[in-house]
Every structure is written in C-alpha cells, then in structure tokens.
C-alpha atoms as one frame of an Amber mdcrd trajectory, in Angstrom:
protein
 109.938 159.808 123.510 113.232 161.366 122.585 114.533 160.487 126.148 113.713
 156.792 125.399 115.603 156.889 122.156 118.613 158.666 123.796 118.548 155.999
 126.607 118.468 153.040 124.274 121.314 154.536 122.318 123.355 155.036 125.484
 122.565 151.543 126.693 123.562 150.189 123.088 126.973 151.925 123.241 127.635
 150.956 126.926 126.711 147.275 126.783 129.824 145.206 125.604 129.392 143.592
 122.235 129.733 139.749 122.513 131.860 138.124 119.689 133.215 141.399 118.214
 137.158 140.318 118.504 138.961 138.607 115.811 138.853 135.002 116.455 141.938
 133.763 114.931 143.404 133.351 118.458 141.865 129.750 118.737 144.668 127.118
 119.162 147.371 126.035 121.449 149.847 128.276 123.586 152.891 127.904 125.754
 152.400 130.038 128.714 154.378 131.445 131.545 152.841 133.236 134.559 153.024
 134.446 138.208 150.781 132.890 140.766 150.235 132.572 144.641 153.094 129.942
 144.466 155.534 131.692 142.363 156.304 131.361 138.530 154.764 128.514 136.457
 154.649 127.210 132.915 151.642 125.431 131.192 150.051 124.756 127.931 146.762
 126.286 127.088 144.261 125.037 124.534 141.406 127.241 123.096 138.720 125.477
 121.128 135.718 127.368 119.612 132.187 126.042 119.858 129.836 128.456 118.310
 130.231 131.908 120.316 131.667 129.900 123.202 135.175 128.828 123.858 136.355
 125.812 125.563 139.696 126.694 127.629 142.100 123.921 128.906 145.143 124.539
 130.987 147.716 121.733 131.370 150.762 121.911 133.711 153.815 119.761 133.342
 153.009 118.214 136.753 149.706 117.056 135.384 147.434 119.568 137.179 144.597
 120.778 134.748 142.185 123.493 134.770 139.048 123.669 132.490 136.968 126.575
 131.676 134.429 128.132 129.357 134.723 131.634 127.921 133.012 134.252 125.626
 134.255 137.155 123.777 133.408 140.567 125.360 134.564 143.348 123.146 138.210
 142.651 122.556 138.710 140.236 125.577 138.335 136.506 126.081 136.800 136.130
 129.603 136.811 132.664 131.024 135.439 131.188 134.194 137.662 128.173 135.344
 138.089 125.207 137.746 140.287 122.446 138.586 137.704 119.683 138.866 139.755
 117.312 140.691 140.571 119.732 143.332 137.014 121.010 144.162 136.438 118.268
 146.661 139.397 119.240 148.686 139.305 123.176 148.476 137.972 125.739 146.122
 139.946 126.199 143.203 138.280 128.231 140.564 138.386 131.767 139.280 138.310
 134.038 136.245 140.851 135.010 133.613 140.617 137.905 131.065 142.757 137.736
 128.078 142.890 140.964 126.114 143.031 140.273 122.178 144.693 142.647 119.722
 144.956 141.773 116.038 144.019 138.096 116.605 146.780 137.516 119.325 146.308
 137.009 123.223 147.927 139.742 125.192 149.188 139.561 128.876 146.258 137.922
 130.887 144.886 138.867 134.274 143.657 136.194 136.262 141.845 135.947 139.775
 141.382 132.960 142.062 138.803 132.268 144.619 139.916 133.322 147.991 142.645
 135.595 146.903 142.522 139.442 146.908 145.344 139.711 144.202 145.507 139.818
 140.499 148.008 137.521 138.825 149.548 137.689 135.153 150.125 135.416 132.359
 151.796 135.583 128.849 151.138 133.149 126.034 152.672 132.419 122.887 150.770
 130.874 120.164 152.103 127.497 118.956 151.670 126.083 115.575 150.344 122.613
 115.383 149.406 120.307 112.496 145.905 119.812 113.914 143.830 121.341 116.685
 143.734 119.731 120.166 140.802 117.438 120.809 137.773 118.825 122.664 137.410
 117.524 126.384 133.688 117.866 125.792 131.906 114.735 124.835 129.247 116.707
 122.833 130.125 120.192 121.516 127.617 122.522 123.121 125.078 124.182 120.824
 124.738 127.782 120.523 124.449 129.106 124.183 121.667 131.429 123.257 119.569
 128.255 121.970 118.003 126.150 124.632 118.675 122.554 124.421 116.052 119.771
 124.341 116.235 116.993 126.855
C-alpha cells in the first residue's frame, strides 16, 4: 500500500501540469527567426479557446502556418502545418514557446524531415482588438466529447 502511494505521488510530480502558465501571452506578435532558408520575419497570432490555443503564423509573402497548442507547465507547445503545402510536400512540425511572467521567450521549433532545431524571438504587439479566429466554430473544451 505504501509503495502505491509513493508511486502515485511520484507520477503526480513527474507528469506535466496542463494550463499552469500565466495566459496573458495571448495576442499578436512580431517575430524574427532563423529557419532552413535563412532569416525570416512574420506575424504570430495566438487565440485562446478554453484550454487550447489556436496559433497562426503569417509571413510578408503570404505563406501561412496554422496550429493548435496547449500549455504544459511553463511552455506553449504547438503542432503546426502549412495546409496549402501539404499537397506538394510535407510541411509541418512542432514549436515550443517557453513562457516567463506572461511573456513568450525564445522559441525552438522543428520541421518534418529536418534533424535540426530552429529558433524564433517574438515581441508582443498591442492591438485595439484581438485578431479574428480562423476557426468557423470555436472548439469546445478538448476534454469534452463533441456530439455530432
């Protein structure tokens, strides 16, 4: 019995807590980074939907990536893809944004097919209103099953 409690306590301490970061990082950012093709600049929009976060990246050339993320301890972890490019070649990956005091820190991201980590820095932009969601219907709480 004592081993069971010690095991449960250890598992609780080792499993990341979802939603434990300050969520004041939601909004629009101006970002600069280094990728496989060199340096880039883009706009990043983060929109909260319950415990999930819709993330959109827009480059000046119009190329856009879409993703969904969750908070794991003090990090926003986002799976992303370029929906238009998926027909031509795989264009997806994962980005990890550490969060400190409600601000995104230097991100690390990985793209499919690369064995290299890339970095990105983003500065929060003050807008009068939040960017519109690209989702037609905001998702419900991801832990709640949807009825069809």
